[in-house]
N, C-alpha and C positions, 0 to 999 in steps of 0.2 A: 166774513159773510159767506165763506165757502166758495168764493170765486177765485180761480187760479189766475196768476199773472203770466200771460203768454206774450212775450215781446214780438214773436214772429207772426206775421199775418199769413193767411192762406197763400197769398201771392209770393211772399218770401219763401215759404216752404216749397212751393212748386218750382221756383227758380233754383233753389239749392238741390232739389232732387234731379232736376234737368242737368245741372252741372256735373253731378256724379253718375248720371246715367241710369236712374231708377224712376219708376212711375208711382210707387206707393211707399209709405212708411214701413209696411210689412216686409218689403224687399230689403230694407236697410238691416233688418234683423234676421235675414234668411239663414245666416250661418249658425244661429242659435238653435239647437235641436228643439223640436216641437214639445217634447215631453218635459223640458225644464223651463218652459216659458210660463210666466205668470198670466193666467187667464181671468182670474177673479180679482176684484179690487181688494186691497189689504183691509182686514177687519180691525181697524184701529179704534180704541175707545174714544169717547168724546173729549174734546180739548178741555184743559183745566185752566182756571184763572191763575194769575200769578201767585196769589197767596196759597191757593190749593197746590200748585206745583211745588212751591218752596216747602210746604208742609210734607208733601209726598217724598221729596228728595231727602229731607231731614229724617223721615221715618226709615227710608232705605239705608241711609248712612248709619243710623243707630244700630242696624243689624250687624254691623262690622264689630266683632268682639274686641278688636284691638283698640277701639275708641273708648271702651268702658272697662277693660281689664288690664292687669299689669302684664306687660309684654316681655317675655323671655324668648321670643321666636328668633330662630337663626336661619341658617341655610342660604345666606346671600342677601337678605333684606333685613335691616336692623333699625331699632327704635332709638336713634341718637337724638340728642337735643338740637333743635334748630334755632339759632339766635334770631330774634325778631327782625334784625336788620336785613337778613337774607331775603325773606319774601317781600319786605317793604321795598328794597332797592330793585330786586329782580322784577317786581310787578309794575315798575314805572312804565308809562306808555311808550317812551322812546326805546325801551328794550323789548317790552312784551309785544309790540306791533312792528318791530324792525324787520325789514325784508332782507333776503340774501344779499350779502355785501359785495356784489360783483362790481359796483361802481364806487371806488374808494373815495372819490371826491365828495360823496354824500353819505359815506358809511364809516367815517373815522371813529366814532364812538364805539360802534359794534366791533370794528376791527381791533381797536385798542384793547377792548375787554377780552377778546379772544387771544390776543398776543400775551396779555397778562396771565391768562389761563395756561397757555402753552409754557410760559416761563415757570410758573409754579409747579406744573406737572413734571417738567424736566428736572427741577431742583428736588422734588419729592422722590423721584425714581432713581436719581443719580445718573441720568443719561443726557445726551447732548440736545436732542430735539424732541418736540411733541407735536401732535397735530391738534386740530381744533375741536376734537372730541368725536366719539363714535356713538352708535345707538345704545349699547349697553355692554356689560362685561362679557357676555357670551359671544356676541358677534365680534367684539374687539379681539378676543383670544383666537377665534377662528380666522379672522383676517390676518392676525400675526402669523399663524401657521402657514397660510397661503403666501404671505410675503417671504417667510423663511424659505419656502420651497423655491420661490423666484430668485432669492439671493444666493442660496447654496447650490442651485441647479441640481438638486436631488429630489426624490419623490416621496420618500417615506416619512411619515409624521409619527413620533412616539409621544404618547400622552400618559401621564401617571394616572393610575386608577383612583387616586385620592383627589383628583380634580372634580369639581362639581359635576354630578351626572348629567344635569341639563346642559351644561357647557359642552360636555362630550357628545351629547345628542346633536347639538347644533353643528359641532365639528364633523360628525358623521354625515350629516345632510350635505354640507358644503363639499366634503371630500368625495362623496359618492358622485356628485355632479362632475367633478374633475378627475374622477378615477384615480384618486390618490390613496395608497395603502396607509392604514392607520394601525399602529400597534399599541395596545393598552398594557401597561405594566402593573401587575398586581400589587396590592398593599400588604404590608406586614400586619397580620391580624393582632399581634401583641402591641405594637407601638402605634398603629394608626397612621404610619408614614410609609414611604416607598420601600419596597424590598430591593436593596441595592444589588443583590445578586441577580434578581430578575431584570433590573435595569441594565446590568452588564450584558446579559443575554440579548435583550432587546436592541442594544447598540451594536451588536455583531453585524459586520458588513459595512460597506461604504456608501449605502444608499440613504442614510438617515439625514434628513434636512434639519430637523429640530426636535427638541424635547420640550414638552409643555408641562409646567409645574405651577401649582397654586400654593401661595404662601401668605398666611396660614392656609392649610388645605381645607377641603370640604368638611372634615371632622373637627376643624379648629386647631389641629395639631401643627407644630412647626416642623417643616421638612428639613433634613440635613442638607441645606442648599449648597454649602461649600463642597461637600463630597459629590453631590450631583453635578455641580458646575465643572469640577475637575474631570469627571468621567465624560461629560458631554464635550468639553473642549478637546480632550485627548482624541476624540473621534472626528473632529473637524465639523461638528454640527453646531447649530445656533441654540442658545438657551433662551426660552421664552417664559417669563414669569407673570402670572396673574396675581396681583397683590391687593390686599385690603388696604385702602388708602389711609385709614385711621392707624393701622399698625405701623405705617411708615413714619409716624411721629416718634416711634420708639425703636423699631427694628432697623437693621442695616439696610440701606438703599440697595435694591437688586443690582443696579448698575455697578456697584462697588464689588460685588462678589462674582461678576462675570456675565450677568444677563445682557443679551444683545437687544431684546425687545421686552418692554414691560407694559402690561395692560392691566385693566381692572374695571370694576363697576364703581361709579361715583356716587351712588345713592347715599352713602354714609356722610357725604360732604354737603349737608344742608338741605337734603331733599326728603320729603315724607315717604313713608313706605308705599302709600298709594296703591295698594293691592298689586304691587309688582311693576309699576311704571306710571308715567314716563320717568326714566332715569337717564344717565349718560355713561358712556364708556370713555376711558382715557387710554392713550396710546403713545408710547415714547420709544425711541430707538437711538442707536449710535449714528453719528453724523454721516458716516460713509454709506449708510443705507437709506438716507432721507429721500432719494429720488424714487425709491420703491415703496415708500410708506403710503398706505391708503389714506384717503380723506383729505380735507383741506389743510393748508398751512398758511398762516399769516406771517408775513415778514415785515421787519422795520426798515425804513429807507429814509431818504431826504428828498425834498422837492427842489426846484430850481433856485429857490431862495435859501436853501440850506435848512429848512424847517423839517422837523421829524414828522414822518407820515407812516401809514400802515397800509399794506396791500396784500391781496391773495397772491401767493407765489407758487412756482413749480406746478402750475396748473396743467402742464402737458401730460402729467400722470393720470389726469382725471377722465372719467367716463364722458363728460360733456365735451371734452376736447378730442380725446383719442379713441373714443367709442370702444370697439371690441379689442383694441390693443392697449387699453388702460391697465394699470397695475391692479385696479380694484373696481368693483361696481359701486363703491361708496363715493358719492360726490356731494354729500351734505353732512350735517352734524347736528347735535342737539344743543344749539347755541344757548337757548334760554336756560336749560338745565345746567349746562356748563358754566353759565354766568353765575347761577346760584352757588355752584361749587367754588368759583373764584371769590365771590363775596365771603363765603364761609371761611376759606383759607386766609383771606386778608384780614378778616375780623379776629380770628384766633391767633394768627401769627405762629411762628415756629414753637414758641413756648406754650402757647395755648393748645396747639395740636398735640404736643408731647404730654401735656397734662391730661387731656382727654384720653389718650392712649394709656397712660399710667392708671387712671381711674378704672378703665375697662379691665386692664390686667389684674389690678389688685382686687376689685370686687368679684371678678370671675373666679379667682383662686380662693377667695374667702368662701364663696358659695360652694365651689367644688369640694373643698375640704369638709364643709359641714354636711353636704349630701353624702359624701363617701363614708361618713361616720354613722349614717342611719342603717339600721338592720335591713338587709336585703337590697340595699342600693350600692351600686359600684360605678366607678368611672370605667368606661369601656376600653380606654387606651392608656398606655404608659408615657407616651411622648409629651414633652412640654407643650403648652397651649397658650394662646393669647387671650381672647375674650369669649371663646366658645368651646364647649366640650360635650362629649356624648355620655349620657347616663343610661345605665342598664338596671332594671328592677327585677330581682328574682323572688320577690315576696309573693307567695302563692295567692292567686286570685286578685291581685292588685293591678289595676290599669293606671299607671302613673300619670299619663296625660289627662285622663278623665278626672282623677283625683285632684290634680292641680286646677283644672278648669272649674270644678265645683267650688273651689275655694277662691276663684277669681284670678287665676294665673294662667297665662298662655305659654305653653312650652312646645317644642317640636321644631321642625317636622320629625315624624317617625321615619327612621332610616329604612324600614321595611317597604316604604313607597318605591325605593329603587333597588334595595337588596333584601330579598325575602328572608335570607338567613339572619338578618338583623332586625326582624320585626320586634317592635316594642322598645327598641333603643332610640332615645330621644336626643336631638340636638338642643342644647340650652345655651343661649347667648346672653351675655351680661354687658350692658352698655353703661356709660357714665351716668345715665338717668336713674338707674336703679338705686334705691335707698337701702340702708341697713334694715329698716323695718320690712321692706318688700322682700329682701333676700331671706331674712329670718322667717317671714310669712310663708314663703314657698317651702322651706325646710319643715316648718310646723305642719303644713298641709300633708306633706309626704310622711311625716313621722306618725301621724294618726291614721293614715290610709289603710283601709281594710278591704 
Protein backbone atom coordinates (compact mmCIF):
# COMPACT_ATOMS: atom_id res chain seq x y z
CA UNK A 1 0.00 0.00 0.00
CA UNK A 2 3.06 2.25 0.04
CA UNK A 3 2.90 2.70 3.81
CA UNK A 4 6.23 2.36 5.64
CA UNK A 5 6.45 0.36 8.85
CA UNK A 6 7.97 2.67 11.48
CA UNK A 7 8.10 0.99 14.88
CA UNK A 8 9.38 4.09 16.70
CA UNK A 9 6.83 6.75 17.66
CA UNK A 10 7.63 10.46 17.68
CA UNK A 11 7.92 10.21 21.45
CA UNK A 12 10.40 7.32 21.11
CA UNK A 13 12.56 9.34 18.72
CA UNK A 14 12.54 12.41 20.97
CA UNK A 15 13.63 10.26 23.92
CA UNK A 16 16.49 8.72 21.93
CA UNK A 17 17.69 12.10 20.63
CA UNK A 18 17.61 13.53 24.15
CA UNK A 19 19.66 10.59 25.39
CA UNK A 20 22.46 11.26 22.87
CA UNK A 21 22.25 15.05 23.15
CA UNK A 22 20.77 16.15 19.82
CA UNK A 23 17.61 18.03 18.93
CA UNK A 24 16.95 16.85 15.36
CA UNK A 25 17.60 13.95 12.99
CA UNK A 26 19.71 16.26 10.82
CA UNK A 27 22.18 16.64 13.70
CA UNK A 28 22.57 12.86 13.72
CA UNK A 29 24.02 13.02 10.20
CA UNK A 30 26.01 16.22 10.66
CA UNK A 31 29.33 14.45 10.06
CA UNK A 32 28.29 13.44 6.52
CA UNK A 33 29.36 16.18 4.05
CA UNK A 34 26.46 18.06 2.55
CA UNK A 35 27.57 17.40 -1.03
CA UNK A 36 27.31 13.60 -0.71
CA UNK A 37 23.93 13.46 1.03
CA UNK A 38 20.91 12.12 -0.83
CA UNK A 39 18.44 14.98 -1.16
CA UNK A 40 15.97 13.55 -3.68
CA UNK A 41 14.08 10.27 -3.25
CA UNK A 42 15.46 7.33 -5.21
CA UNK A 43 13.78 6.96 -8.60
CA UNK A 44 12.93 3.28 -8.42
CA UNK A 45 10.70 1.54 -10.98
CA UNK A 46 7.27 0.32 -9.87
CA UNK A 47 7.17 -2.90 -7.88
CA UNK A 48 6.74 -6.16 -9.82
CA UNK A 49 4.43 -9.01 -9.00
CA UNK A 50 6.08 -12.29 -8.04
CA UNK A 51 5.61 -13.93 -11.50
CA UNK A 52 6.95 -10.79 -13.17
CA UNK A 53 9.94 -10.69 -10.84
CA UNK A 54 10.77 -14.37 -11.44
CA UNK A 55 10.56 -13.86 -15.22
CA UNK A 56 12.78 -10.77 -14.97
CA UNK A 57 15.42 -12.61 -12.92
CA UNK A 58 15.39 -15.56 -15.33
CA UNK A 59 15.87 -13.14 -18.21
CA UNK A 60 18.87 -11.58 -16.46
CA UNK A 61 20.34 -15.00 -15.65
CA UNK A 62 20.05 -16.06 -19.28
CA UNK A 63 22.40 -13.22 -20.25
CA UNK A 64 25.24 -15.11 -18.52
CA UNK A 65 26.95 -16.95 -21.39
CA UNK A 66 28.34 -19.63 -19.06
CA UNK A 67 24.79 -20.94 -18.64
CA UNK A 68 24.31 -21.61 -22.36
CA UNK A 69 27.81 -22.14 -23.77
CA UNK A 70 30.53 -24.75 -23.28
CA UNK A 71 32.85 -23.43 -20.58
CA UNK A 72 36.64 -23.59 -20.85
CA UNK A 73 37.10 -20.53 -18.64
CA UNK A 74 40.07 -20.56 -16.27
CA UNK A 75 41.92 -18.13 -14.07
CA UNK A 76 40.72 -19.33 -10.67
CA UNK A 77 37.02 -20.17 -11.14
CA UNK A 78 36.17 -23.48 -12.80
CA UNK A 79 33.20 -25.38 -14.21
CA UNK A 80 33.44 -28.60 -12.21
CA UNK A 81 30.58 -31.06 -11.76
CA UNK A 82 28.57 -30.58 -8.55
CA UNK A 83 26.96 -33.79 -7.24
CA UNK A 84 23.25 -33.14 -6.46
CA UNK A 85 23.81 -34.29 -2.87
CA UNK A 86 25.88 -31.15 -2.23
CA UNK A 87 23.20 -28.45 -2.69
CA UNK A 88 20.54 -30.78 -1.27
CA UNK A 89 22.27 -31.28 2.08
CA UNK A 90 23.88 -27.83 2.31
CA UNK A 91 20.47 -26.26 1.67
CA UNK A 92 18.75 -27.95 4.60
CA UNK A 93 17.28 -25.43 7.02
CA UNK A 94 19.38 -26.45 10.01
CA UNK A 95 22.51 -25.54 8.04
CA UNK A 96 21.28 -22.70 5.84
CA UNK A 97 19.86 -20.77 8.81
CA UNK A 98 22.46 -21.70 11.44
CA UNK A 99 23.83 -18.90 13.61
CA UNK A 100 27.46 -18.36 14.62
CA UNK A 101 28.29 -21.35 16.87
CA UNK A 102 29.46 -19.44 19.95
CA UNK A 103 27.21 -21.55 22.21
CA UNK A 104 28.36 -25.15 21.78
CA UNK A 105 25.45 -26.60 23.70
CA UNK A 106 23.08 -25.58 20.88
CA UNK A 107 25.52 -25.75 17.94
CA UNK A 108 26.90 -29.30 17.94
CA UNK A 109 25.75 -30.02 14.38
CA UNK A 110 27.44 -26.94 12.93
CA UNK A 111 30.59 -27.44 15.00
CA UNK A 112 30.82 -31.11 14.00
CA UNK A 113 30.52 -30.18 10.31
CA UNK A 114 33.28 -27.59 10.65
CA UNK A 115 35.49 -30.09 12.51
CA UNK A 116 35.05 -32.58 9.66
CA UNK A 117 35.95 -29.83 7.18
CA UNK A 118 39.12 -28.99 9.11
CA UNK A 119 40.09 -32.67 9.22
CA UNK A 120 39.64 -33.11 5.47
CA UNK A 121 41.63 -29.98 4.66
CA UNK A 122 44.47 -31.08 6.96
CA UNK A 123 44.58 -34.48 5.23
CA UNK A 124 44.40 -32.92 1.77
CA UNK A 125 47.22 -30.45 2.39
CA UNK A 126 49.47 -32.76 4.41
CA UNK A 127 49.57 -30.40 7.38
CA UNK A 128 48.62 -30.73 11.04
CA UNK A 129 45.75 -28.27 11.55
CA UNK A 130 43.27 -26.27 9.51
CA UNK A 131 40.87 -23.50 10.39
CA UNK A 132 37.13 -23.27 9.79
CA UNK A 133 37.63 -21.58 6.37
CA UNK A 134 38.34 -18.10 5.05
CA UNK A 135 36.57 -15.72 2.68
CA UNK A 136 38.33 -16.86 -0.51
CA UNK A 137 41.68 -17.87 -1.92
CA UNK A 138 43.05 -14.34 -2.27
CA UNK A 139 42.43 -13.28 1.32
CA UNK A 140 43.61 -16.68 2.59
CA UNK A 141 46.97 -16.22 0.83
CA UNK A 142 47.33 -12.69 2.13
CA UNK A 143 46.46 -13.71 5.69
CA UNK A 144 49.06 -16.47 5.36
CA UNK A 145 51.69 -13.86 4.47
CA UNK A 146 50.77 -11.74 7.50
CA UNK A 147 50.88 -14.81 9.73
CA UNK A 148 54.32 -15.73 8.37
CA UNK A 149 55.59 -12.23 9.17
CA UNK A 150 54.28 -12.72 12.70
CA UNK A 151 55.85 -16.17 13.08
CA UNK A 152 59.24 -15.40 11.50
CA UNK A 153 59.52 -11.93 13.07
CA UNK A 154 60.76 -10.65 9.73
CA UNK A 155 59.15 -8.09 7.46
CA UNK A 156 59.74 -8.82 3.78
CA UNK A 157 57.32 -10.95 1.77
CA UNK A 158 58.50 -12.58 -1.46
CA UNK A 159 55.80 -13.57 -3.97
CA UNK A 160 56.32 -15.36 -7.25
CA UNK A 161 55.19 -13.45 -10.34
CA UNK A 162 53.31 -16.59 -11.40
CA UNK A 163 50.84 -16.19 -8.52
CA UNK A 164 47.39 -15.01 -9.65
CA UNK A 165 47.69 -11.24 -10.33
CA UNK A 166 44.49 -10.49 -8.41
CA UNK A 167 45.84 -12.37 -5.39
CA UNK A 168 48.96 -10.22 -5.64
CA UNK A 169 46.81 -7.09 -5.78
CA UNK A 170 45.06 -8.09 -2.56
CA UNK A 171 48.46 -8.78 -0.98
CA UNK A 172 49.70 -5.33 -2.02
CA UNK A 173 46.66 -3.69 -0.42
CA UNK A 174 47.13 -5.48 2.90
CA UNK A 175 50.92 -4.98 2.88
CA UNK A 176 50.61 -1.25 2.21
CA UNK A 177 48.46 -0.84 5.31
CA UNK A 178 51.08 -2.53 7.46
CA UNK A 179 54.06 -1.05 5.59
CA UNK A 180 55.47 -4.45 4.70
CA UNK A 181 57.87 -4.62 1.74
CA UNK A 182 56.85 -7.05 -0.99
CA UNK A 183 59.29 -8.43 -3.57
CA UNK A 184 57.89 -10.01 -6.75
CA UNK A 185 60.01 -12.63 -8.51
CA UNK A 186 59.82 -12.64 -12.30
CA UNK A 187 58.70 -15.70 -14.25
CA UNK A 188 60.78 -17.56 -16.81
CA UNK A 189 59.14 -16.58 -20.10
CA UNK A 190 59.97 -19.94 -21.67
CA UNK A 191 58.70 -22.31 -18.97
CA UNK A 192 55.94 -20.22 -17.40
CA UNK A 193 57.32 -20.98 -13.94
CA UNK A 194 59.59 -19.12 -11.50
CA UNK A 195 63.04 -18.01 -12.59
CA UNK A 196 65.09 -19.78 -9.90
CA UNK A 197 68.05 -17.42 -10.35
CA UNK A 198 65.72 -14.47 -9.72
CA UNK A 199 64.36 -16.24 -6.65
CA UNK A 200 67.88 -16.64 -5.27
CA UNK A 201 68.46 -12.90 -5.66
CA UNK A 202 65.12 -12.10 -3.99
CA UNK A 203 66.06 -14.29 -1.02
CA UNK A 204 69.31 -12.41 -0.43
CA UNK A 205 69.39 -10.99 3.10
CA UNK A 206 67.95 -12.10 6.42
CA UNK A 207 64.69 -10.11 6.30
CA UNK A 208 62.54 -12.52 4.23
CA UNK A 209 59.60 -13.85 6.24
CA UNK A 210 58.06 -16.06 3.57
CA UNK A 211 57.81 -16.99 -0.08
CA UNK A 212 54.35 -17.27 -1.66
CA UNK A 213 53.91 -19.91 -4.35
CA UNK A 214 50.86 -21.00 -6.36
CA UNK A 215 50.72 -24.66 -7.42
CA UNK A 216 49.62 -25.10 -10.18
CA UNK A 217 50.41 -21.48 -10.90
CA UNK A 218 48.27 -18.83 -12.58
CA UNK A 219 49.32 -20.06 -16.03
CA UNK A 220 48.35 -23.61 -15.08
CA UNK A 221 52.01 -24.68 -14.99
CA UNK A 222 53.55 -26.85 -12.27
CA UNK A 223 56.24 -25.00 -10.33
CA UNK A 224 59.47 -26.79 -9.34
CA UNK A 225 58.29 -26.83 -5.74
CA UNK A 226 61.03 -29.07 -4.34
CA UNK A 227 63.74 -26.73 -5.64
CA UNK A 228 61.81 -23.71 -4.36
CA UNK A 229 61.32 -25.31 -0.93
CA UNK A 230 65.03 -26.10 -0.60
CA UNK A 231 66.01 -22.50 -1.32
CA UNK A 232 63.38 -21.08 1.03
CA UNK A 233 64.32 -23.37 3.92
CA UNK A 234 68.01 -22.62 3.47
CA UNK A 235 67.22 -18.96 4.21
CA UNK A 236 65.10 -19.71 7.28
CA UNK A 237 61.90 -18.37 5.69
CA UNK A 238 58.45 -19.95 5.64
CA UNK A 239 57.02 -21.55 2.50
CA UNK A 240 53.39 -20.64 1.76
CA UNK A 241 51.60 -22.56 -1.01
CA UNK A 242 48.29 -21.64 -2.62
CA UNK A 243 46.96 -24.90 -4.05
CA UNK A 244 44.15 -25.97 -6.37
CA UNK A 245 42.27 -28.45 -4.15
CA UNK A 246 41.32 -30.70 -7.07
CA UNK A 247 45.00 -31.04 -7.98
CA UNK A 248 45.69 -32.39 -4.49
CA UNK A 249 43.82 -35.54 -5.46
CA UNK A 250 46.80 -36.31 -7.69
CA UNK A 251 49.76 -34.07 -6.86
CA UNK A 252 51.95 -34.39 -3.79
CA UNK A 253 50.53 -32.70 -0.69
CA UNK A 254 52.40 -29.40 -0.09
CA UNK A 255 53.05 -30.26 3.56
CA UNK A 256 55.17 -33.20 2.40
CA UNK A 257 57.57 -31.09 0.36
CA UNK A 258 58.07 -28.48 3.06
CA UNK A 259 55.16 -26.04 2.98
CA UNK A 260 54.56 -24.40 6.37
CA UNK A 261 51.18 -22.91 5.40
CA UNK A 262 48.85 -24.12 2.64
CA UNK A 263 45.87 -22.11 1.45
CA UNK A 264 43.58 -22.05 -1.55
CA UNK A 265 40.16 -21.27 -2.96
CA UNK A 266 37.51 -23.94 -2.41
CA UNK A 267 35.18 -23.07 -5.31
CA UNK A 268 36.15 -26.24 -7.17
CA UNK A 269 34.86 -28.34 -4.26
CA UNK A 270 31.17 -28.36 -5.06
CA UNK A 271 30.41 -24.65 -5.51
CA UNK A 272 29.04 -23.00 -8.66
CA UNK A 273 31.08 -20.38 -10.48
CA UNK A 274 28.43 -17.82 -9.45
CA UNK A 275 30.15 -14.90 -11.19
CA UNK A 276 33.04 -15.08 -8.72
CA UNK A 277 31.36 -15.86 -5.42
CA UNK A 278 30.51 -16.53 -2.73
CA UNK A 279 33.24 -19.15 -2.45
CA UNK A 280 35.43 -20.10 0.50
CA UNK A 281 39.13 -20.17 1.26
CA UNK A 282 40.91 -22.93 3.13
CA UNK A 283 43.90 -22.49 5.43
CA UNK A 284 46.17 -25.09 7.04
CA UNK A 285 49.48 -24.89 8.89
CA UNK A 286 51.92 -26.81 11.06
CA UNK A 287 50.89 -27.48 14.67
CA UNK A 288 53.54 -25.22 16.17
CA UNK A 289 51.98 -22.21 14.45
CA UNK A 290 48.34 -22.85 15.35
CA UNK A 291 48.13 -20.04 17.91
CA UNK A 292 49.03 -17.53 15.22
CA UNK A 293 46.66 -18.93 12.61
CA UNK A 294 43.81 -16.56 11.69
CA UNK A 295 40.14 -17.44 11.77
CA UNK A 296 38.12 -19.87 13.84
CA UNK A 297 39.25 -23.30 14.98
CA UNK A 298 36.86 -26.00 16.15
CA UNK A 299 38.26 -28.55 18.61
CA UNK A 300 37.03 -31.95 19.73
CA UNK A 301 36.62 -32.57 23.46
CA UNK A 302 34.51 -34.57 25.95
CA UNK A 303 31.87 -33.46 28.43
CA UNK A 304 31.52 -34.51 32.09
CA UNK A 305 29.88 -37.75 31.05
CA UNK A 306 32.74 -38.55 28.66
CA UNK A 307 30.66 -37.90 25.55
CA UNK A 308 32.37 -36.42 22.47
CA UNK A 309 31.64 -32.74 21.89
CA UNK A 310 32.87 -29.86 19.75
CA UNK A 311 33.74 -26.28 20.70
CA UNK A 312 35.38 -23.18 19.29
CA UNK A 313 38.89 -23.14 20.73
CA UNK A 314 41.96 -20.87 20.90
CA UNK A 315 39.63 -17.87 20.69
CA UNK A 316 42.10 -15.57 22.42
CA UNK A 317 43.70 -15.10 18.98
CA UNK A 318 40.53 -13.53 17.68
CA UNK A 319 39.42 -9.99 17.04
CA UNK A 320 36.31 -10.26 19.20
CA UNK A 321 38.48 -11.24 22.19
CA UNK A 322 41.84 -9.50 21.76
CA UNK A 323 40.68 -6.56 19.63
CA UNK A 324 43.71 -4.70 18.25
CA UNK A 325 46.12 -7.32 19.65
CA UNK A 326 44.52 -10.16 17.68
CA UNK A 327 46.60 -12.14 15.18
CA UNK A 328 44.10 -11.24 12.44
CA UNK A 329 40.99 -9.22 11.76
CA UNK A 330 39.28 -12.41 10.59
CA UNK A 331 36.78 -13.63 13.17
CA UNK A 332 34.30 -15.40 10.90
CA UNK A 333 34.25 -17.95 8.11
CA UNK A 334 32.18 -19.03 5.13
CA UNK A 335 30.49 -21.87 7.01
CA UNK A 336 27.79 -22.72 4.48
CA UNK A 337 30.24 -22.68 1.57
CA UNK A 338 32.75 -24.75 3.55
CA UNK A 339 29.95 -27.19 4.40
CA UNK A 340 29.32 -27.66 0.67
CA UNK A 341 33.02 -28.41 0.24
CA UNK A 342 32.88 -30.92 3.10
CA UNK A 343 29.90 -32.73 1.56
CA UNK A 344 31.65 -32.75 -1.84
CA UNK A 345 34.82 -34.30 -0.41
CA UNK A 346 32.86 -36.83 1.65
CA UNK A 347 30.73 -37.82 -1.36
CA UNK A 348 33.74 -38.36 -3.63
CA UNK A 349 36.16 -39.80 -1.11
CA UNK A 350 39.90 -40.09 -1.84
CA UNK A 351 39.42 -42.32 -4.90
CA UNK A 352 36.73 -40.10 -6.35
CA UNK A 353 38.81 -36.96 -5.93
CA UNK A 354 41.77 -38.68 -7.56
CA UNK A 355 39.56 -39.75 -10.47
CA UNK A 356 38.31 -36.19 -10.98
CA UNK A 357 41.91 -34.96 -10.98
CA UNK A 358 42.96 -37.65 -13.46
CA UNK A 359 40.13 -36.75 -15.83
CA UNK A 360 41.06 -33.06 -15.69
CA UNK A 361 44.70 -33.91 -16.40
CA UNK A 362 44.01 -36.34 -19.24
CA UNK A 363 41.40 -34.22 -21.00
CA UNK A 364 43.48 -31.04 -20.69
CA UNK A 365 46.50 -32.73 -22.25
CA UNK A 366 44.40 -34.22 -25.04
CA UNK A 367 43.05 -30.77 -25.92
CA UNK A 368 46.44 -29.08 -25.62
CA UNK A 369 48.03 -31.60 -27.98
CA UNK A 370 45.30 -31.12 -30.57
CA UNK A 371 45.39 -27.31 -30.32
CA UNK A 372 49.18 -27.26 -30.65
CA UNK A 373 48.80 -29.17 -33.92
CA UNK A 374 46.69 -26.42 -35.53
CA UNK A 375 48.41 -24.02 -37.92
CA UNK A 376 49.21 -20.77 -36.10
CA UNK A 377 48.31 -22.06 -32.64
CA UNK A 378 50.92 -22.70 -29.94
CA UNK A 379 51.19 -23.50 -26.24
CA UNK A 380 52.76 -20.43 -24.65
CA UNK A 381 54.88 -22.33 -22.09
CA UNK A 382 56.97 -25.49 -21.91
CA UNK A 383 56.46 -26.50 -18.28
CA UNK A 384 54.18 -29.42 -17.36
CA UNK A 385 50.62 -28.41 -16.49
CA UNK A 386 47.61 -29.86 -14.69
CA UNK A 387 44.20 -28.82 -16.07
CA UNK A 388 44.89 -25.37 -17.46
CA UNK A 389 47.23 -24.02 -20.12
CA UNK A 390 47.89 -20.86 -22.13
CA UNK A 391 47.21 -20.75 -25.89
CA UNK A 392 48.82 -18.27 -28.26
CA UNK A 393 47.42 -17.69 -31.75
CA UNK A 394 49.73 -16.24 -34.41
CA UNK A 395 47.37 -16.73 -37.34
CA UNK A 396 47.00 -13.30 -39.02
CA UNK A 397 43.68 -11.59 -38.42
CA UNK A 398 42.28 -14.31 -36.14
CA UNK A 399 40.77 -13.42 -32.77
CA UNK A 400 40.86 -16.84 -31.11
CA UNK A 401 38.52 -15.89 -28.25
CA UNK A 402 35.92 -14.41 -30.61
CA UNK A 403 36.12 -17.39 -32.95
CA UNK A 404 35.52 -19.77 -30.06
CA UNK A 405 32.63 -17.65 -28.78
CA UNK A 406 30.92 -17.64 -32.18
CA UNK A 407 31.01 -21.43 -32.16
CA UNK A 408 29.56 -21.63 -28.65
CA UNK A 409 32.72 -22.01 -26.57
CA UNK A 410 33.96 -19.76 -23.78
CA UNK A 411 37.75 -19.51 -23.35
CA UNK A 412 39.94 -17.12 -21.44
CA UNK A 413 40.62 -14.86 -19.72
CA UNK A 414 43.03 -13.00 -21.98
CA UNK A 415 46.34 -12.53 -20.18
CA UNK A 416 46.58 -9.02 -21.65
CA UNK A 417 44.13 -7.99 -18.94
CA UNK A 418 47.07 -8.10 -16.53
CA UNK A 419 50.12 -8.32 -18.80
CA UNK A 420 49.96 -6.06 -21.88
CA UNK A 421 52.81 -7.99 -23.50
CA UNK A 422 50.68 -11.15 -23.50
CA UNK A 423 47.61 -9.67 -25.14
CA UNK A 424 45.79 -12.33 -27.13
CA UNK A 425 47.15 -15.21 -25.07
CA UNK A 426 44.26 -17.17 -23.57
CA UNK A 427 43.91 -19.36 -20.51
CA UNK A 428 42.07 -22.57 -21.35
CA UNK A 429 40.83 -24.76 -18.48
CA UNK A 430 39.54 -28.30 -18.93
CA UNK A 431 37.54 -29.94 -16.15
CA UNK A 432 36.14 -33.44 -15.84
CA UNK A 433 32.84 -32.15 -17.25
CA UNK A 434 34.17 -31.55 -20.74
CA UNK A 435 33.35 -34.30 -23.22
CA UNK A 436 35.39 -35.57 -26.16
CA UNK A 437 32.83 -33.98 -28.48
CA UNK A 438 33.25 -30.59 -26.78
CA UNK A 439 37.05 -30.79 -26.89
CA UNK A 440 37.00 -31.68 -30.58
CA UNK A 441 34.41 -28.97 -31.20
CA UNK A 442 36.70 -26.25 -29.87
CA UNK A 443 39.55 -27.56 -32.00
CA UNK A 444 37.29 -27.56 -35.07
CA UNK A 445 36.21 -23.98 -34.38
CA UNK A 446 39.79 -22.83 -34.25
CA UNK A 447 40.80 -24.91 -37.24
CA UNK A 448 38.46 -22.99 -39.57
CA UNK A 449 38.88 -19.58 -37.90
CA UNK A 450 39.73 -16.82 -40.38
